[in-house]
N, C-alpha and C positions, 0 to 999 in steps of 0.2 A: 153417533158421536156428535157432540155439540161442536160446531165449528165457527170460525169467525174471530175477528179481533177489532176492538174499538178502544184505542187509547186516547183519552182526552187530555189536552194540555192544561189541566187545572188540577188542583189538589182537592181532595174530598174532605169536607169538614162536617163534623157532627157534634152532638152534645158531649161525646166522649173524647173529643179532640185533645183536650187538655191532659188526658191520661196517657196519651200515646207518646212514645219516644221519637217516632219518625213520621214524616208526612206520608200520606197515602195518595195514590193516583187512581182515579176512576178508570177501570179497565174491564172490558168484556172479553175474556179469553176462555177457551175451552179447557176443561179440567177433567182428568181421569183418575178416579180413586183406584188404588192398587188392588183392591179385592177383585177387580175384573168385572164387576157388575155395575157399579155406579159411575155416573159422570155428572158434570154440572157446568156452571159458568161463573167466573169471578165477577164480583161487583167492584172491588178495589184491591189494590196490592201495595205493599211497602216492603222495604228490605227485611223487616222482621215479622211480617204477618200478612195474611190474606183473608178476605171475606168472600165466601162463595155460596152459591145457591145450588141445592141438590134436592132430591126426593127422599133421601135417607136421613133419618134422625141419628145424631151422634150424642154421646153423653159428655158433659163438661169434664175435662181432665183426660178424656180418651186420647190415645195415640192414633194418628192417622197418617198414612203415606199416600202421596198423590203426585201427578205430573201435570204441570201447566204447559199448554201448547202454544208456542209462538210460531205461527205459520208464515213462511216466506216473508221475512222482514226486508224491505227495500230490495227485492229481487234476489235475495240470498236464500240459502237452504233454510229449512225449518229448524227450530230449536225447541228443546224441551227443558223445563226447569223441574227437576225431581226434588221433592221435599218430604222430609219427615217433620211432623208438627204435632202440637198438642191443642186440643179443642179448648178454647177459652170461653166461648159463648155460643148458645143455640137459641134461635128465635124463629117464630113463624113469619113467613114472607108470602102471603097469599097462598097459592097451591104448593109452594116450595118451602124448604127449610133453609134458613140462613145459618151458616157456620163460620164463626170467627176463629182463626187458628193463629198460634204463635209458631213461627218456623224455628225448629231446633237445629236442622241441618239441611243443606241444599247443594245441588250440583247442576251445572248446565251441560247439555250434550247436544250435538247435532243429530237430527233425525235423518236417517239414510233413506 
């Protein structure tokens, strides 16, 4: 499982920034794809989308469900953000594959 968390107090800007509805925050959070096989690491996150790195290729338009792990924030229990999303973009990122998704539905839950 990919672990760790690194939230930066800055927004992430790119050439696509003018196409986005909401600002993104650079964040390195563990992610688990619900097929039980794949995991990855987020690069940035916003209220409506996430860009993450993984080894598995997805197709544009494909539905994907995953969990983003927030481990022990400020000494409190861990949290999980469960998401149902649609793949908007797929791109090579070195040895990994970058996946940009639009979140369709999400819910937070405490990890026991």
